[in-house]
C-alpha positions in Angstrom: 91.2 -62.8 -43.6 94.4 -63.2 -45.6 96.4 -60.1 -46.4 94.6 -58.1 -49.1 97.4 -55.5 -49.4 101.0 -56.7 -48.8 104.2 -54.8 -49.3 107.9 -55.6 -48.9 108.6 -52.3 -47.3 106.6 -50.3 -44.7 103.0 -49.3 -44.6 101.7 -46.2 -42.9 98.2 -46.8 -41.4 96.0 -43.8 -40.7 93.3 -43.9 -38.1 90.5 -41.3 -37.4 92.0 -39.8 -34.3 94.4 -36.8 -33.9 97.0 -36.4 -36.7 99.1 -33.5 -37.9 100.9 -33.1 -41.2 104.4 -33.5 -39.7 103.5 -36.8 -38.0 102.1 -38.2 -41.3 105.1 -37.0 -43.3 107.5 -38.6 -40.8 105.7 -41.9 -41.1 105.5 -41.8 -44.9 109.3 -41.1 -45.1 109.9 -44.5 -43.5 106.7 -46.4 -44.6 105.7 -45.0 -48.0 102.5 -47.0 -48.7 99.4 -45.3 -47.3 96.4 -47.2 -46.0 93.6 -45.8 -43.9 91.2 -47.3 -41.4 87.7 -46.1 -42.0 87.4 -42.4 -41.0 91.2 -42.2 -41.3 90.5 -41.9 -45.0 89.0 -38.5 -44.5 91.9 -37.5 -42.3 94.5 -38.5 -44.9 92.6 -36.6 -47.6 92.4 -33.5 -45.5 96.2 -33.6 -45.1 96.6 -33.8 -48.9 97.3 -37.6 -49.2 95.1 -40.2 -51.0 95.3 -43.6 -49.4 95.9 -46.6 -51.7 93.2 -48.4 -49.7 90.7 -47.7 -47.0 89.5 -50.5 -44.8 86.6 -50.7 -42.3 82.9 -51.0 -41.9 82.6 -47.4 -43.1 80.5 -46.1 -40.3 82.8 -43.1 -40.0 84.1 -42.5 -43.6 82.2 -39.5 -45.0 80.2 -39.7 -48.2 82.4 -37.0 -49.7 85.5 -39.2 -48.8 83.9 -42.2 -50.5 83.2 -40.2 -53.6 86.8 -38.8 -53.7 88.4 -42.2 -53.1 86.2 -44.2 -55.5 85.0 -47.8 -54.8 88.2 -49.4 -56.1 90.1 -48.0 -53.1 87.6 -49.3 -50.5 87.7 -52.6 -48.7 84.5 -53.1 -46.6 84.7 -55.4 -43.6 81.3 -55.3 -42.1 81.9 -57.2 -38.8 81.1 -55.3 -35.7 83.0 -57.5 -33.2 86.4 -55.8 -33.7 87.8 -52.4 -34.3 88.7 -50.7 -37.6 92.4 -51.0 -36.5 91.9 -54.7 -36.1 90.2 -54.9 -39.5 93.0 -53.0 -41.2 95.8 -55.1 -39.5 94.1 -58.3 -40.7 94.0 -57.0 -44.3 97.6 -55.7 -44.7 101.0 -57.1 -44.3 104.5 -55.5 -44.3 107.8 -55.7 -42.4 106.7 -52.7 -40.4 103.5 -50.9 -39.9 103.5 -47.3 -38.7 100.1 -46.4 -37.2 99.3 -42.8 -36.9 96.0 -41.1 -36.0 95.1 -43.8 -33.4 95.5 -41.5 -30.4 94.5 -38.0 -29.3 90.8 -38.6 -30.0 88.6 -41.0 -28.1 90.6 -42.7 -25.2 88.8 -46.0 -25.8 90.1 -46.1 -29.3 93.6 -45.5 -28.1 93.4 -48.2 -25.5 91.9 -50.6 -28.1 94.9 -49.9 -30.4 97.3 -50.7 -27.6 95.4 -53.9 -26.9 95.8 -54.8 -30.6 99.6 -54.5 -30.3 99.6 -57.3 -27.7 97.4 -59.5 -29.9 99.8 -59.1 -32.8 102.9 -60.0 -30.8 105.1 -60.9 -33.7 104.3 -58.1 -36.1 106.3 -54.9 -36.1 103.6 -52.3 -35.4 104.6 -48.9 -34.0 102.0 -46.4 -32.9 103.2 -42.8 -33.4 101.2 -40.4 -31.4 103.1 -37.3 -32.6 104.9 -37.2 -29.3 105.5 -40.8 -28.4 106.3 -44.1 -30.2 104.5 -47.1 -28.7 105.2 -50.7 -29.5 105.0 -54.1 -27.9 108.5 -55.2 -26.8 109.9 -58.2 -28.5 111.8 -60.7 -26.3 114.9 -58.6 -26.5 115.6 -55.1 -28.0 118.7 -53.0 -28.0 118.7 -49.3 -28.8 121.4 -46.7 -28.6 120.0 -43.7 -26.8 121.4 -40.4 -25.6 121.6 -39.8 -21.8 118.3 -38.7 -20.4 116.2 -40.0 -23.3 112.8 -41.0 -21.8 112.1 -44.7 -21.7 108.7 -45.7 -20.4 107.5 -49.2 -19.8 103.9 -50.1 -19.3 102.8 -53.7 -18.6 99.6 -55.1 -20.1 99.9 -58.2 -17.9 102.3 -59.8 -15.5 105.8 -59.6 -17.0 109.4 -59.5 -15.9 111.7 -57.1 -17.8 115.4 -56.9 -17.2 117.3 -53.8 -18.4 120.8 -52.6 -19.1 121.5 -48.9 -19.7 118.6 -47.3 -17.8 119.0 -44.8 -14.9 116.7 -47.0 -12.8 117.3 -50.7 -13.5 114.3 -53.0 -13.7 115.8 -56.3 -12.6 113.5 -58.2 -10.3 110.5 -55.9 -10.6 107.2 -57.7 -10.8 105.5 -55.6 -13.5 101.7 -55.7 -13.6 99.0 -53.2 -14.7 97.6 -53.0 -11.2 100.9 -52.8 -9.5 104.5 -52.0 -10.6 104.8 -50.0 -13.8 107.8 -48.4 -15.3 107.0 -45.0 -16.8 109.4 -42.1 -16.9 112.6 -44.0 -16.7 115.6 -42.7 -18.7 118.6 -43.9 -20.7 121.9 -43.5 -18.9 123.6 -42.9 -22.3 124.7 -45.5 -24.8 123.2 -48.9 -25.4 119.9 -49.8 -23.7 118.9 -53.4 -23.7 115.5 -54.7 -22.6 114.6 -58.3 -22.1 111.1 -59.5 -21.4 109.8 -62.9 -20.5 106.3 -62.5 -22.0 104.7 -60.4 -24.8 103.0 -58.1 -22.4 105.2 -54.9 -22.1 104.7 -51.7 -24.0 107.7 -49.5 -24.7 107.2 -45.8 -25.1 110.0 -43.5 -26.3 110.1 -40.1 -27.9 109.0 -39.7 -31.6 112.5 -38.4 -32.4 113.8 -42.0 -32.0 111.7 -43.4 -34.9 114.7 -43.9 -37.3 116.7 -45.4 -34.5 113.9 -47.8 -33.5 113.3 -48.9 -37.1 117.1 -49.6 -37.5 117.1 -51.7 -34.4 113.9 -53.8 -34.7 115.0 -56.1 -37.6 117.6 -57.7 -35.2 115.1 -58.3 -32.5 113.9 -61.9 -32.0 110.3 -63.0 -32.4 108.2 -64.4 -29.6 107.9 -68.2 -29.6 104.4 -69.5 -29.9 104.5 -71.0 -26.4 105.5 -67.7 -24.8 104.0 -67.4 -21.3 100.5 -66.1 -21.2 99.8 -66.7 -24.9 
């Protein structure tokens, strides 16, 4: 599917999980165009925001939500072989997508959203859980972080990740989901640079670093098509 809804600035994408008004407001301050994935339409309406578009197979959007939104705001994608998050990502395009409401509910939905990050390796997609920001690391990313800021790394596959500016350096560690992981590391204060050899590492940092992350991402390189494991 080609992008049905494309913007030159950020899109906030709402799922049907857990979401509070502060998290949604934070996302919209940086990504002002609002789209929802299926039942996320009800969640956005309940928080006082009307999405420009709701995308999904509509097995979870309420009839009341459909009536409030009107058919012109609905994009039905009936396939059952992918998630509503996947359907929405396939239909939208923007320099950055802030995904909210994709955690805190069903754990399988949260895991599926993280899986989608890895399958969209060269799109700037950030999941904001209300406490953490989660994204797939590009080949190199540099952030300026205060001493003690939590920096967690979680591999989705075998990956090497070198670091500068962390309390516990990651050089030479063979990261893998069933072996070495890198949660609960911390910035030593100043610049933190992470370099990965494959698009298989999730970065999790506090939600307070959203503006910082958005300022740093445009300078990060994209993954080459021939990246290992792809």
